[in-house]
N, C-alpha and C positions, 0 to 999 in steps of 0.2 A: 504494500500500500504506500502511495506517495502523497505527501502533504503539500499543499499549495504554499509557496513562500509567503511570509507575512502573517501566518496564523499563530505566532507566539510559540510557546514551549509545548510541543506535542508530546504526550505521554501515552504509553500503551494502557489498555483497559486494566483496571485494578479496583479493589474496594476503596482505596484512598482516592483515586481519581474521581470515582462516583461521588464520594462524600465531599470532596473539594468542589466539584461542580454544583452539587445541590445546596451547599452552604450559600451559594450566590443566588439561589432561587427562593424568593419569598413565598411562603406557604401559609395558608390559614391553619389555625390550630383547633383541633377537636379532641374531645375525650370520648372514648368508646367504653361502654359499661355492659355488664351482663351479670346474671345471678347464678351462683353455683351452689352446690350442696354445703360448702363451708362458708358461704356468705358472698357478698358482691365482689366483683373484680372490675378493674378498669385500667386503661392506659391512654397516654397522650398520643395522638396521631396527627401527622401532617400530610397523610396520603389520602385524605377524604376526597372523593370525586363523585360528581353526578354522572350516572350511567344512562338513564332512560327517563323520559317524561311520562311515557305511557307503556307499561305501568311505571309509576315513580320508583326508581331504583338508584342505589348508590353503591360505592365500593370503598374499601379501605384495606390497607395491608397490616398484617400483624406478624411479628416474628415468632417462629415456632419454639424458640428458646426462652421466650418471655414468660413471666409468671401467670399472665392472663390467658395464654394460649390454651391450656387444657380445658378451661371453661368455655372459651370462644369456640373451640373445636367441636363442642357437643351442644351448645346452646341453640335453641330454636329462634330466640329473639335477642336483640341487642338494642342498647340505647346509644344514640349519636347526639353529641352536645357540641354546638359551635360556641367557642369561648370568646369572651370580650377582653379588651385590653386591660380591664380592671381585674382580670383573673390570672395574672402571670404566676402567682404563687400556686394556684390550683393546678395550672398546667405543669409547673415544675414538680409538684407533689406526685401527679399521676405519671410523670416521666421518670421519677427517681426509683431505682431498684430498692426494694425493701421498705419503702415508705408505707406508713399507715394511711392508705389512700381514702379510706372511708371512716377515719377517726373523727374526733370531735371538731376538728377544724374544717371538715367538709360538710356543707349543708346539702342534704339529699333526702329523698324519700322513695318508697316503693311506688313505681308507676304501673301503667298498663302492662299486662303479660308478666308481671313480677319483676320488670326491668328496673334497676336503680336509675332514678332521674335526678340530676343535679339541679339545685336551686340557683337562681340568679344568672342563668346563661342567656345570651341573646336569642338562641333558638335551640330546640331539641326535637328529636324524632324517635319513635319506637319502630323498629324494623324487624321483619321476618327474614332470617337467613335463608337464601336460596341456593348458594354455591360457595364452595371453598376451593380455590384454584391454586395448586402448587406453583410457587415461583421462587426458586432457590431456597434460601433459608427462611422464607416468609410464605404466607398464604394470602391470596387476594380474596377477601370476603365480599360477596355480592349479596345485597339485601334489598328487599322490597319494603318501601316505606308504608307503614300502616296508619300512623297518625303522628301529629307533632304540634308544636307551638312556635311560630316564628316571631312572636310579639314581645320578646324580652328586650331589655335596654342594653346599650353599650355599643361601642365601636369595635370592630374585629381585632382579635389578637393575631399577630403574625409571628412566624419563626424565620429568622434570617441571620446568617453569619453566626450560627450557634447560639443565638439569644432570642428571647421572646421580646417583641416590640409592638408598639401601637402603630396604626396606620397614620401616615403623615399626608396632609393635603399638598 
């Protein structure tokens, strides 16, 4: 493969290259939740994507080595929460390995289909899982939206250059 002159420092594909490129990609921040036999689980995701309008479907990626995967792997329903810029600490909590994600600092309640629903988010949805597609060390979960609430307050939280940031005009 030949690179066109002037493209900068071209590197072969590697996990580090992928991480370096995606640090430059600003992404919205979501928290995915589910209910397991031992209680609720959840994780921060920047891979949330709209898949279809009819029927309404979305997708997100989840690492198979993460603590939430065993529950997500078998759950029929998940909660999807779009975070606001006022929720940086919540995003960090759900991203941190070993954190008490549903401890006293997290306001939540049991929602439809028994899914944990976080309080104070700009928007949330409860979805039925329809597929789990293998993708390297992750699974792409495809889910059909059953219901939700887009009327919460707050500007979106973004993840960029390894940090949570607010949207700037």
